[in-house]
Every structure is written in structure tokens, then in C-alpha cells.
gemmi code that builds the backbone of each chain (N, CA, C; Angstrom):
import gemmi

chains = {
    "A": [
        ("ASP", (68.900, -1.032, -13.447), (67.581, -1.062, -12.824), (66.532, -0.725, -13.866)),
        ("ALA", (65.697, -1.734, -14.220), (64.684, -1.516, -15.237), (63.605, -0.597, -14.687)),
        ("GLY", (63.109, 0.241, -15.558), (61.992, 1.084, -15.173), (60.704, 0.312, -15.352)),
        ("VAL", (59.616, 1.026, -15.515), (58.312, 0.413, -15.718), (58.243, -0.123, -17.148)),
        ("THR", (57.825, -1.366, -17.273), (57.691, -1.956, -18.598), (56.244, -2.330, -18.858)),
        ("GLN", (55.833, -2.221, -20.130), (54.476, -2.556, -20.511), (54.496, -3.411, -21.771)),
        ("SER", (53.492, -4.274, -21.875), (53.350, -5.070, -23.091), (51.876, -5.317, -23.366)),
        ("PRO", (51.481, -5.434, -24.644), (52.331, -5.183, -25.807), (52.503, -3.684, -26.060)),
        ("THR", (53.276, -3.342, -27.068), (53.482, -1.945, -27.427), (52.276, -1.398, -28.185)),
        ("HIS", (51.804, -2.196, -29.111), (50.643, -1.817, -29.914), (49.683, -2.998, -29.980)),
        ("LEU", (48.403, -2.665, -30.157), (47.385, -3.708, -30.212), (46.224, -3.200, -31.061)),
        ("ILE", (45.723, -4.061, -31.943), (44.544, -3.715, -32.731), (43.465, -4.742, -32.440)),
        ("LYS", (42.292, -4.262, -32.053), (41.157, -5.127, -31.739), (39.924, -4.612, -32.477)),
        ("THR", (38.887, -5.434, -32.490), (37.619, -4.984, -33.068), (36.584, -4.801, -31.963)),
        ("ARG", (35.563, -4.054, -32.271), (34.509, -3.775, -31.291), (33.950, -5.080, -30.710)),
        ("GLY", (33.718, -5.066, -29.406), (33.146, -6.218, -28.740), (34.173, -7.198, -28.191)),
        ("GLN", (35.413, -7.102, -28.665), (36.444, -8.011, -28.168), (36.903, -7.592, -26.782)),
        ("GLN", (37.738, -8.441, -26.216), (38.316, -8.191, -24.901), (39.838, -8.054, -25.058)),
        ("VAL", (40.470, -7.282, -24.179), (41.912, -7.085, -24.271), (42.537, -7.119, -22.881)),
        ("THR", (43.759, -7.617, -22.810), (44.526, -7.624, -21.557), (45.864, -6.957, -21.785)),
        ("LEU", (46.162, -5.959, -20.981), (47.436, -5.247, -21.051), (48.227, -5.554, -19.785)),
        ("ARG", (49.558, -5.587, -19.911), (50.402, -5.996, -18.794), (51.421, -4.929, -18.421)),
        ("CYS", (51.795, -4.938, -17.140), (52.706, -3.915, -16.625), (53.585, -4.513, -15.532)),
        ("SER", (54.866, -4.226, -15.610), (55.788, -4.586, -14.525), (56.313, -3.302, -13.907)),
        ("PRO", (56.195, -3.155, -12.599), (56.593, -1.891, -11.968), (58.096, -1.741, -11.838)),
        ("LYS", (58.484, -0.535, -11.533), (59.888, -0.240, -11.236), (60.291, -0.979, -9.967)),
        ("SER", (61.549, -1.437, -9.925), (62.033, -2.164, -8.762), (61.841, -1.342, -7.489)),
        ("GLY", (61.294, -1.970, -6.447), (61.088, -1.289, -5.176), (59.719, -0.642, -5.035)),
        ("HIS", (58.953, -0.606, -6.112), (57.621, -0.008, -6.072), (56.571, -1.074, -5.813)),
        ("ASP", (55.554, -0.721, -5.012), (54.531, -1.684, -4.643), (53.133, -1.286, -5.122)),
        ("THR", (53.035, -0.144, -5.749), (51.733, 0.390, -6.162), (51.730, 0.591, -7.672)),
        ("VAL", (50.649, 0.145, -8.309), (50.519, 0.289, -9.759), (49.214, 1.007, -10.073)),
        ("SER", (49.305, 2.005, -10.937), (48.126, 2.745, -11.389), (48.037, 2.654, -12.901)),
        ("TRP", (46.808, 2.682, -13.399), (46.563, 2.646, -14.845), (45.857, 3.924, -15.270)),
        ("TYR", (46.218, 4.370, -16.482), (45.664, 5.610, -17.034), (45.293, 5.388, -18.494)),
        ("GLN", (44.274, 6.124, -18.926), (43.899, 6.165, -20.337), (44.195, 7.562, -20.859)),
        ("GLN", (44.895, 7.633, -21.974), (45.185, 8.931, -22.552), (44.716, 8.963, -24.010)),
        ("ALA", (43.653, 9.715, -24.241), (43.163, 9.915, -25.603), (44.060, 10.942, -26.294)),
        ("LEU", (44.029, 10.930, -27.611), (44.884, 11.821, -28.397), (44.614, 13.281, -28.044)),
        ("GLY", (45.675, 13.999, -27.711), (45.538, 15.414, -27.401), (45.046, 15.730, -26.012)),
        ("GLN", (44.859, 14.700, -25.193), (44.363, 14.891, -23.829), (45.435, 14.502, -22.820)),
        ("GLY", (45.202, 14.886, -21.570), (46.066, 14.413, -20.495), (45.619, 13.033, -20.031)),
        ("PRO", (46.471, 12.323, -19.343), (46.085, 10.988, -18.842), (44.920, 11.070, -17.859)),
        ("GLN", (44.023, 10.093, -17.946), (42.879, 9.983, -17.037), (43.065, 8.741, -16.169)),
        ("PHE", (42.933, 8.925, -14.882), (43.131, 7.862, -13.898), (42.041, 6.813, -14.021)),
        ("ILE", (42.451, 5.535, -14.204), (41.476, 4.440, -14.270), (41.323, 3.801, -12.895)),
        ("PHE", (42.408, 3.281, -12.345), (42.410, 2.732, -10.986), (43.840, 2.511, -10.510)),
        ("GLN", (43.929, 2.226, -9.202), (45.220, 1.981, -8.564), (45.140, 0.687, -7.773)),
        ("TYR", (46.221, -0.109, -7.864), (46.302, -1.370, -7.126), (47.425, -1.306, -6.114)),
        ("TYR", (47.112, -1.821, -4.931), (48.089, -1.879, -3.835), (47.755, -3.123, -3.026)),
        ("GLU", (48.769, -3.902, -2.705), (48.584, -5.146, -1.958), (47.516, -6.021, -2.609)),
        ("GLU", (47.580, -6.087, -3.932), (46.729, -6.963, -4.755), (45.240, -6.589, -4.693)),
        ("GLU", (44.956, -5.384, -4.205), (43.558, -4.932, -4.134), (43.421, -3.612, -4.895)),
        ("GLU", (42.246, -3.388, -5.463), (41.952, -2.097, -6.084), (41.699, -1.099, -4.967)),
        ("ARG", (42.583, -0.132, -4.837), (42.506, 0.801, -3.702), (41.703, 2.055, -4.058)),
        ("GLN", (41.753, 2.449, -5.324), (41.063, 3.679, -5.744), (40.672, 3.508, -7.204)),
        ("ARG", (39.504, 4.046, -7.553), (39.016, 3.914, -8.922), (38.589, 5.269, -9.448)),
        ("GLY", (38.859, 5.508, -10.716), (38.407, 6.731, -11.372), (37.038, 6.509, -11.990)),
        ("ASN", (36.621, 7.423, -12.839), (35.291, 7.376, -13.448), (35.278, 6.529, -14.714)),
        ("PHE", (35.510, 5.253, -14.554), (35.494, 4.326, -15.674), (34.491, 3.219, -15.382)),
        ("PRO", (33.817, 2.707, -16.447), (32.799, 1.660, -16.238), (33.426, 0.339, -15.812)),
        ("ASP", (32.547, -0.574, -15.394), (32.998, -1.880, -14.905), (33.641, -2.731, -15.993)),
        ("ARG", (33.521, -2.302, -17.254), (34.201, -3.035, -18.334), (35.713, -3.005, -18.140)),
        ("PHE", (36.162, -2.038, -17.369), (37.594, -1.908, -17.062), (37.847, -2.579, -15.716)),
        ("SER", (38.687, -3.599, -15.732), (39.024, -4.278, -14.487), (40.519, -4.549, -14.474)),
        ("GLY", (41.004, -4.914, -13.299), (42.441, -5.129, -13.207), (42.796, -6.186, -12.194)),
        ("HIS", (44.078, -6.373, -12.090), (44.585, -7.368, -11.151), (46.019, -7.002, -10.818)),
        ("GLN", (46.405, -7.269, -9.571), (47.810, -7.128, -9.199), (48.287, -8.456, -8.636)),
        ("PHE", (49.448, -8.862, -9.030), (50.006, -10.144, -8.619), (50.957, -9.955, -7.431)),
        ("PRO", (51.298, -11.075, -6.741), (52.196, -10.962, -5.583), (53.535, -10.302, -5.886)),
        ("ASN", (53.988, -10.365, -7.128), (55.267, -9.718, -7.473), (55.057, -8.251, -7.875)),
        ("TYR", (53.873, -7.719, -7.613), (53.471, -6.332, -7.846), (53.144, -6.012, -9.303)),
        ("SER", (53.397, -6.936, -10.239), (53.016, -6.668, -11.620), (51.492, -6.604, -11.710)),
        ("SER", (51.006, -6.079, -12.819), (49.573, -5.821, -12.906), (49.057, -6.048, -14.322)),
        ("GLU", (47.775, -6.304, -14.424), (47.080, -6.412, -15.698), (45.884, -5.477, -15.708)),
        ("LEU", (45.606, -4.949, -16.893), (44.386, -4.175, -17.127), (43.578, -4.950, -18.154)),
        ("ASN", (42.319, -5.227, -17.835), (41.424, -5.914, -18.747), (40.296, -4.969, -19.157)),
        ("VAL", (40.002, -4.976, -20.439), (38.863, -4.200, -20.927), (37.978, -5.138, -21.726)),
        ("ASN", (36.711, -5.248, -21.312), (35.744, -6.103, -21.993), (34.859, -5.287, -22.927)),
        ("ALA", (34.243, -6.008, -23.893), (33.261, -5.376, -24.785), (33.787, -4.051, -25.329)),
        ("LEU", (34.900, -4.119, -26.012), (35.578, -2.918, -26.483), (34.678, -2.049, -27.357)),
        ("LEU", (34.806, -0.741, -27.151), (34.106, 0.268, -27.947), (35.145, 1.062, -28.750)),
        ("LEU", (34.676, 1.696, -29.813), (35.586, 2.517, -30.607), (36.261, 3.574, -29.737)),
        ("GLY", (35.521, 4.107, -28.781), (36.025, 5.151, -27.902), (37.094, 4.692, -26.923)),
        ("ASP", (37.338, 3.376, -26.865), (38.406, 2.872, -25.991), (39.772, 2.995, -26.648)),
        ("SER", (39.810, 3.387, -27.910), (41.088, 3.596, -28.591), (41.848, 4.708, -27.896)),
        ("ALA", (43.058, 4.394, -27.451), (43.836, 5.361, -26.668), (45.198, 4.781, -26.357)),
        ("LEU", (46.029, 5.604, -25.732), (47.295, 5.143, -25.174), (47.024, 4.773, -23.717)),
        ("TYR", (47.324, 3.542, -23.338), (47.110, 3.095, -21.966), (48.463, 3.077, -21.252)),
        ("LEU", (48.495, 3.834, -20.194), (49.728, 4.024, -19.437), (49.645, 3.337, -18.087)),
        ("CYS", (50.733, 2.714, -17.730), (50.875, 2.140, -16.406), (51.908, 2.980, -15.655)),
        ("ALA", (51.684, 3.206, -14.392), (52.652, 3.932, -13.580), (52.839, 3.193, -12.265)),
        ("SER", (54.061, 3.176, -11.787), (54.308, 2.568, -10.481), (54.802, 3.633, -9.507)),
        ("SER", (54.598, 3.355, -8.249), (55.003, 4.321, -7.233), (55.224, 3.609, -5.917)),
        ("PHE", (55.907, 4.310, -5.013), (56.019, 3.876, -3.626), (55.596, 5.088, -2.818)),
        ("ILE", (54.352, 5.055, -2.390), (53.782, 6.229, -1.752), (54.258, 6.318, -0.313)),
        ("ALA", (54.914, 7.440, 0.007), (55.433, 7.649, 1.361), (55.019, 9.030, 1.827)),
        ("GLY", (54.116, 9.079, 2.780), (53.659, 10.361, 3.309), (53.002, 11.189, 2.228)),
        ("ASP", (53.477, 12.426, 2.076), (52.906, 13.339, 1.094), (53.484, 13.140, -0.312)),
        ("ILE", (54.468, 12.274, -0.435), (55.115, 12.079, -1.724), (54.413, 10.968, -2.483)),
        ("ASN", (53.929, 11.278, -3.669), (53.234, 10.296, -4.511), (53.725, 10.494, -5.934)),
        ("GLU", (54.954, 10.112, -6.203), (55.539, 10.275, -7.529), (55.215, 9.047, -8.366)),
        ("GLN", (54.707, 9.299, -9.554), (54.348, 8.228, -10.465), (55.424, 8.115, -11.542)),
        ("PHE", (55.900, 6.904, -11.757), (56.874, 6.646, -12.816), (56.178, 5.829, -13.900)),
        ("PHE", (56.193, 6.364, -15.102), (55.376, 5.805, -16.170), (56.147, 4.885, -17.101)),
        ("GLY", (55.428, 3.895, -17.613), (55.946, 3.067, -18.682), (55.729, 3.745, -20.020)),
        ("PRO", (56.174, 3.095, -21.089), (56.051, 3.694, -22.424), (54.640, 3.656, -22.988)),
        ("GLY", (53.767, 2.852, -22.376), (52.385, 2.799, -22.834), (52.109, 1.697, -23.829)),
        ("THR", (50.826, 1.357, -23.942), (50.318, 0.441, -24.965), (49.313, 1.215, -25.795)),
        ("ARG", (49.565, 1.265, -27.104), (48.635, 1.959, -28.012), (47.580, 0.965, -28.453)),
        ("LEU", (46.333, 1.179, -28.019), (45.217, 0.309, -28.382), (44.368, 0.985, -29.445)),
        ("THR", (44.148, 0.283, -30.527), (43.262, 0.755, -31.591), (42.097, -0.206, -31.703)),
        ("VAL", (40.882, 0.328, -31.599), (39.666, -0.488, -31.723), (38.987, -0.128, -33.038)),
        ("LEU", (38.800, -1.142, -33.886), (38.204, -0.901, -35.206), (36.746, -1.342, -35.248)),
    ],
    "B": [
        ("THR", (34.281, 19.969, -13.761), (35.313, 21.002, -13.744), (36.674, 20.344, -13.525)),
        ("GLN", (37.698, 20.952, -14.119), (39.038, 20.421, -14.026), (39.659, 20.898, -12.727)),
        ("LEU", (40.217, 19.974, -11.945), (40.774, 20.350, -10.656), (42.096, 21.080, -10.809)),
        ("LEU", (42.855, 20.727, -11.847), (44.131, 21.370, -12.111), (44.067, 22.032, -13.493)),
        ("GLU", (44.115, 23.355, -13.512), (44.058, 24.099, -14.758), (45.443, 24.608, -15.117)),
        ("GLN", (45.858, 24.352, -16.340), (47.152, 24.853, -16.794), (46.956, 25.944, -17.829)),
        ("SER", (47.901, 26.894, -17.825), (47.915, 27.935, -18.852), (49.351, 28.315, -19.168)),
        ("PRO", (49.637, 28.681, -20.412), (48.692, 28.607, -21.518), (48.515, 27.166, -21.994)),
        ("GLN", (47.555, 26.953, -22.871), (47.310, 25.619, -23.402), (48.340, 25.284, -24.483)),
        ("PHE", (48.664, 26.281, -25.300), (49.659, 26.115, -26.358), (50.651, 27.273, -26.288)),
        ("LEU", (51.892, 26.995, -26.645), (52.922, 28.022, -26.632), (53.932, 27.701, -27.717)),
        ("SER", (54.148, 28.667, -28.618), (55.139, 28.505, -29.667), (56.099, 29.678, -29.573)),
        ("ILE", (57.369, 29.392, -29.308), (58.336, 30.463, -29.091), (59.608, 30.176, -29.871)),
        ("GLN", (60.445, 31.213, -29.968), (61.731, 31.070, -30.642), (62.794, 30.587, -29.646)),
        ("GLU", (63.760, 29.872, -30.140), (64.899, 29.433, -29.329), (65.527, 30.630, -28.625)),
        ("GLY", (65.825, 30.463, -27.349), (66.463, 31.527, -26.575), (65.493, 32.345, -25.740)),
        ("GLU", (64.210, 32.248, -26.030), (63.222, 32.991, -25.241), (62.955, 32.304, -23.902)),
        ("ASN", (62.396, 33.074, -22.982), (61.984, 32.544, -21.682), (60.477, 32.328, -21.687)),
        ("LEU", (60.005, 31.417, -20.839), (58.564, 31.190, -20.761), (58.196, 30.694, -19.372)),
        ("THR", (56.914, 30.882, -19.041), (56.389, 30.380, -17.773), (55.070, 29.677, -18.024)),
        ("VAL", (54.923, 28.516, -17.420), (53.692, 27.738, -17.488), (53.099, 27.686, -16.088)),
        ("TYR", (51.780, 27.851, -16.014), (51.107, 27.906, -14.722), (50.167, 26.720, -14.528)),
        ("CYS", (50.077, 26.307, -13.274), (49.198, 25.199, -12.884), (48.428, 25.666, -11.661)),
        ("ASN", (47.106, 25.800, -11.792), (46.303, 26.402, -10.721), (45.172, 25.490, -10.275)),
        ("SER", (44.856, 25.576, -9.003), (43.753, 24.805, -8.441), (43.094, 25.604, -7.325)),
        ("SER", (41.852, 25.278, -7.039), (41.170, 25.867, -5.887), (41.348, 24.990, -4.651)),
        ("SER", (42.003, 23.842, -4.825), (42.210, 22.902, -3.723), (43.679, 22.883, -3.305)),
        ("VAL", (43.904, 22.504, -2.070), (45.260, 22.369, -1.551), (45.778, 20.975, -1.882)),
        ("PHE", (46.982, 20.915, -2.422), (47.607, 19.641, -2.752), (48.763, 19.357, -1.785)),
        ("SER", (48.879, 18.100, -1.369), (49.987, 17.710, -0.506), (51.312, 17.745, -1.260)),
        ("SER", (51.270, 17.501, -2.547), (52.442, 17.608, -3.408), (51.979, 17.744, -4.853)),
        ("LEU", (52.838, 18.293, -5.659), (52.570, 18.374, -7.090), (53.802, 17.895, -7.844)),
        ("GLN", (53.549, 17.230, -8.953), (54.630, 16.796, -9.820), (54.493, 17.491, -11.174)),
        ("TRP", (55.621, 17.671, -11.834), (55.662, 18.154, -13.215), (56.274, 17.058, -14.079)),
        ("TYR", (55.630, 16.849, -15.241), (56.082, 15.846, -16.181), (56.248, 16.486, -17.553)),
        ("ARG", (57.105, 15.848, -18.372), (57.188, 16.203, -19.784), (56.907, 14.933, -20.583)),
        ("GLN", (56.091, 15.080, -21.635), (55.713, 13.927, -22.420), (55.952, 14.187, -23.896)),
        ("GLU", (56.586, 13.208, -24.538), (56.783, 13.236, -25.993), (55.644, 12.441, -26.625)),
        ("PRO", (55.314, 12.724, -27.875), (54.211, 12.005, -28.539), (54.417, 10.492, -28.527)),
        ("GLY", (53.382, 9.756, -28.120), (53.422, 8.292, -28.140), (54.233, 7.664, -27.026)),
        ("GLU", (54.728, 8.464, -26.094), (55.527, 7.936, -24.985), (54.873, 8.270, -23.654)),
        ("GLY", (55.355, 7.628, -22.590), (54.834, 7.928, -21.271), (55.420, 9.217, -20.720)),
        ("PRO", (54.708, 9.895, -19.812), (55.236, 11.106, -19.184), (56.504, 10.786, -18.385)),
        ("VAL", (57.443, 11.721, -18.397), (58.696, 11.588, -17.647), (58.673, 12.590, -16.506)),
        ("LEU", (58.890, 12.098, -15.286), (58.867, 12.959, -14.114), (60.039, 13.936, -14.134)),
        ("LEU", (59.729, 15.227, -13.963), (60.766, 16.251, -13.906), (61.088, 16.624, -12.458)),
        ("VAL", (60.039, 16.845, -11.656), (60.282, 17.324, -10.294), (59.040, 17.088, -9.437)),
        ("THR", (59.251, 17.019, -8.127), (58.169, 16.998, -7.151), (58.347, 18.179, -6.215)),
        ("VAL", (57.273, 18.929, -5.972), (57.313, 20.001, -4.967), (56.337, 19.645, -3.864)),
        ("VAL", (56.762, 19.891, -2.628), (55.990, 19.444, -1.472), (55.673, 20.596, -0.508)),
        ("THR", (56.647, 21.447, -0.278), (56.506, 22.500, 0.735), (56.030, 23.803, 0.096)),
        ("GLY", (55.045, 24.460, 0.710), (54.567, 25.742, 0.213), (55.708, 26.737, 0.098)),
        ("GLY", (55.804, 27.419, -1.048), (56.860, 28.391, -1.278), (58.152, 27.792, -1.806)),
        ("GLU", (58.170, 26.474, -1.933), (59.387, 25.779, -2.371), (59.752, 26.147, -3.810)),
        ("VAL", (61.058, 26.303, -4.048), (61.580, 26.546, -5.390), (62.624, 25.475, -5.686)),
        ("LYS", (62.481, 24.819, -6.838), (63.461, 23.811, -7.238), (63.966, 24.137, -8.633)),
        ("LYS", (65.249, 23.889, -8.848), (65.844, 24.165, -10.151), (66.397, 22.881, -10.744)),
        ("LEU", (66.163, 22.746, -12.056), (66.671, 21.612, -12.809), (67.270, 22.211, -14.089)),
        ("LYS", (68.581, 22.516, -14.033), (69.270, 23.161, -15.155), (68.553, 24.468, -15.501)),
        ("ARG", (67.951, 24.584, -16.669), (67.303, 25.834, -17.086), (65.836, 25.887, -16.643)),
        ("LEU", (65.356, 24.887, -15.937), (63.967, 24.842, -15.498), (63.887, 25.190, -14.018)),
        ("THR", (62.962, 26.102, -13.683), (62.732, 26.495, -12.297), (61.275, 26.225, -11.953)),
        ("PHE", (61.053, 25.480, -10.889), (59.713, 25.102, -10.455), (59.421, 25.767, -9.119)),
        ("GLN", (58.190, 26.257, -8.984), (57.806, 26.890, -7.729), (56.452, 26.352, -7.282)),
        ("PHE", (56.315, 26.129, -6.003), (55.048, 25.707, -5.392), (54.510, 26.905, -4.623)),
        ("GLY", (53.260, 27.244, -4.833), (52.683, 28.398, -4.172), (52.669, 28.252, -2.660)),
        ("ASP", (52.662, 29.373, -1.967), (52.684, 29.356, -0.501), (51.527, 28.547, 0.075)),
        ("ALA", (50.364, 28.644, -0.553), (49.166, 27.948, -0.071), (49.035, 26.540, -0.658)),
        ("ARG", (50.007, 26.121, -1.438), (50.025, 24.795, -2.087), (48.790, 24.571, -2.967)),
        ("LYS", (48.316, 25.650, -3.612), (47.207, 25.527, -4.549), (47.643, 25.760, -5.985)),
        ("ASP", (48.889, 26.176, -6.172), (49.324, 26.482, -7.514), (50.816, 26.241, -7.638)),
        ("SER", (51.256, 26.122, -8.888), (52.666, 25.892, -9.159), (53.005, 26.511, -10.507)),
        ("SER", (54.270, 26.774, -10.694), (54.701, 27.318, -11.984), (55.996, 26.657, -12.420)),
        ("LEU", (56.175, 26.648, -13.736), (57.387, 26.125, -14.359), (57.937, 27.229, -15.251)),
        ("HIS", (59.163, 27.647, -14.990), (59.802, 28.685, -15.790), (60.987, 28.064, -16.517)),
        ("ILE", (61.034, 28.279, -17.828), (62.164, 27.805, -18.629), (62.942, 29.008, -19.131)),
        ("THR", (64.228, 29.009, -18.868), (65.119, 30.084, -19.314), (65.829, 29.652, -20.593)),
        ("ALA", (65.889, 30.570, -21.556), (66.612, 30.305, -22.810), (66.193, 28.972, -23.418)),
        ("ALA", (64.914, 28.882, -23.782), (64.347, 27.627, -24.294), (65.119, 27.126, -25.516)),
        ("GLN", (65.194, 25.814, -25.608), (65.860, 25.137, -26.725), (64.869, 24.213, -27.418)),
        ("PRO", (65.112, 23.883, -28.696), (64.189, 22.977, -29.402), (63.966, 21.659, -28.677)),
        ("GLY", (64.955, 21.189, -27.930), (64.809, 19.956, -27.157), (63.820, 20.069, -26.015)),
        ("ASP", (63.382, 21.295, -25.699), (62.377, 21.486, -24.648), (60.964, 21.263, -25.189)),
        ("THR", (60.828, 21.098, -26.477), (59.518, 20.879, -27.096), (58.849, 19.646, -26.508)),
        ("GLY", (57.562, 19.775, -26.197), (56.831, 18.637, -25.656), (55.577, 19.091, -24.929)),
        ("LEU", (54.895, 18.128, -24.331), (53.698, 18.404, -23.541), (54.102, 18.439, -22.070)),
        ("TYR", (53.833, 19.545, -21.397), (54.163, 19.696, -19.985), (52.887, 19.535, -19.164)),
        ("LEU", (52.969, 18.656, -18.181), (51.811, 18.314, -17.365), (52.132, 18.485, -15.888)),
        ("CYS", (51.242, 19.149, -15.178), (51.343, 19.119, -13.721), (50.362, 18.051, -13.245)),
        ("ALA", (50.624, 17.485, -12.095), (49.778, 16.395, -11.597), (49.983, 16.243, -10.111)),
        ("GLY", (49.007, 15.594, -9.489), (49.133, 15.339, -8.065), (47.997, 14.503, -7.548)),
        ("PRO", (48.125, 14.015, -6.321), (47.053, 13.210, -5.738), (45.871, 14.100, -5.360)),
        ("ARG", (44.670, 13.718, -5.827), (43.464, 14.460, -5.459), (43.371, 14.471, -3.938)),
        ("PRO", (43.188, 15.640, -3.353), (43.199, 15.738, -1.883), (42.289, 14.723, -1.208)),
        ("GLY", (42.850, 14.009, -0.261), (42.070, 13.045, 0.508), (41.858, 11.705, -0.168)),
        ("THR", (42.480, 11.500, -1.338), (42.298, 10.241, -2.060), (43.638, 9.755, -2.598)),
        ("TYR", (43.613, 8.571, -3.182), (44.784, 8.067, -3.903), (44.637, 8.301, -5.414)),
        ("LYS", (43.562, 8.969, -5.791), (43.333, 9.257, -7.206), (44.313, 10.321, -7.674)),
        ("TYR", (45.039, 10.028, -8.709), (46.082, 10.910, -9.204), (45.550, 11.639, -10.419)),
        ("ILE", (45.563, 12.963, -10.390), (44.965, 13.716, -11.482), (46.003, 14.584, -12.180)),
        ("PHE", (45.747, 14.801, -13.451), (46.638, 15.600, -14.272), (45.997, 16.930, -14.631)),
        ("GLY", (46.852, 17.904, -14.863), (46.386, 19.181, -15.369), (46.002, 19.060, -16.828)),
        ("THR", (45.502, 20.161, -17.360), (45.010, 20.187, -18.734), (46.145, 20.167, -19.749)),
        ("GLY", (47.386, 20.416, -19.318), (48.537, 20.305, -20.209), (48.890, 21.582, -20.926)),
        ("THR", (50.170, 21.774, -21.170), (50.681, 22.889, -21.984), (51.574, 22.298, -23.059)),
        ("ARG", (51.160, 22.535, -24.286), (51.954, 22.010, -25.414), (52.916, 23.099, -25.868)),
        ("LEU", (54.217, 22.832, -25.679), (55.265, 23.807, -25.995), (56.006, 23.396, -27.257)),
        ("LYS", (56.184, 24.371, -28.146), (57.012, 24.165, -29.335), (58.069, 25.255, -29.377)),
        ("VAL", (59.323, 24.844, -29.412), (60.421, 25.798, -29.479), (61.042, 25.708, -30.860)),
        ("LEU", (61.012, 26.828, -31.571), (61.490, 26.874, -32.950), (62.950, 27.287, -33.005)),
        ("ALA", (63.719, 26.578, -33.817), (65.159, 26.885, -33.960), (65.381, 28.153, -34.772)),
    ],
}
model = gemmi.Model(1)
for chain_id, residues in chains.items():
    chain = gemmi.Chain(chain_id)
    for i, (resn, *xyz) in enumerate(residues, 1):
        res = gemmi.Residue()
        res.name, res.seqid = resn, gemmi.SeqId(i, " ")
        for name, pos in zip(("N", "CA", "C"), xyz):
            atom = gemmi.Atom()
            atom.name, atom.element = name, gemmi.Element(name[0])
            atom.pos, atom.b_iso = gemmi.Position(*pos), 0.0
            res.add_atom(atom)
        chain.add_residue(res)
    model.add_chain(chain)
structure = gemmi.Structure()
structure.add_model(model)
structure.setup_entities()
């Protein structure tokens, strides 16, 4: 049973470019969340997708957008990249049941903006 | 303000010592999770606590959820170098699907 997978592993972009990151959830999970983790910080919630809709959003600008496909996989898009967008981008999948909201994380995509 | 505060922020101890990490909030959480993260990798789920006063054990790790579900602790007995890493508590922000992380505790266990 494959866990959460993300691609690519590493990415280098320049300021102003656009980037798309991809995530496949753990088998049986229907919810995908994206996080940004700067060096030395904890992960920051970007948004969560459920039933192909953005269900919850964190404090990130509209340059950050996403999509969830019918097979529950997801993409994170970032437009007009800034130097400050350099970070580890984490995808997590979950199957939220009642009070239980366990997030299972992928290995992340390391984005460097030059 | 940070909804989940962890202490201490950094901890460097010798192999064989015991330690406790705390995760505190002024809000009630329906559940809390503890994760361990290695550099450049995603966090790995260690445990979920749901019921106030709950205690869970995972080998040398003991997790406790406060009676009021506002705080949690992680106790490691006889720490080993393999326990080195970033320990994070996390949970769903009350009343939302927004998942928030604590400030983190960076543990280094010296051989």
C-alpha cells in the first residue's frame, strides 16, 4: 500500500515564474491538504481539498491555488513566484471521521526560487 | 499568536536520559496528533489522542492528553540517538478544517 507520493522532489524556478506541484493521496483517503514549511519552521496550512472543492484555506494569497481530481490526487499551483516562496511544500492526505483528523504526509517538494 | 505552543524549543541531552515535551493551548482541541520530522522529509505520525486524560504508549514514548483537552505531553524514557528530530504537535483548529502545528521541539540525543 503506497503512502502519499509527491512530485517532483526538487524544483528550481526564478522570480515571476509559475510552478505546479503534484500529490497522490494514501489509498482510501479522500482529503488532501497542502502545507508550506520554511527552514526551521513548522508547516503552515495552505488549503484543504475535499470532493474536488477547496474546503478550507489558510492565510495565503491568491497566487496559491489548487485542484483536486476525481481520483483524489491534487495539484498546488503558485503564480508569480517570489523569493520568499522558497520552502518545502508538503502534501498530506486524510480520511476525516468524527473527531479524528490524522494527516499522513508525503516526502515533500523542495522549491527554490532564485 | 500561536495557537499551539511547544516547550522547550530546543533540547540537547545525553543518551539514556529522560525528557518531556509540552504542547499547550488556550483552546480545546477535539484531537491532537504528535509527529516526528527528519530534515528534508515529511512529518511522520506517531500518535493521536482524542479523550481527555488519555495516555498512550509507543515503546519508550508516552503521550498524554490533558483532562480539558487543551494540552498534551510527550515523555521519552531512556532517549537514544535515533530519537533525534523535530517533534511537532498538531490538530484541527477548533470549529474548522484548518490543521495547525505547534512551534516544534528540536531534540538532539548525543551518544
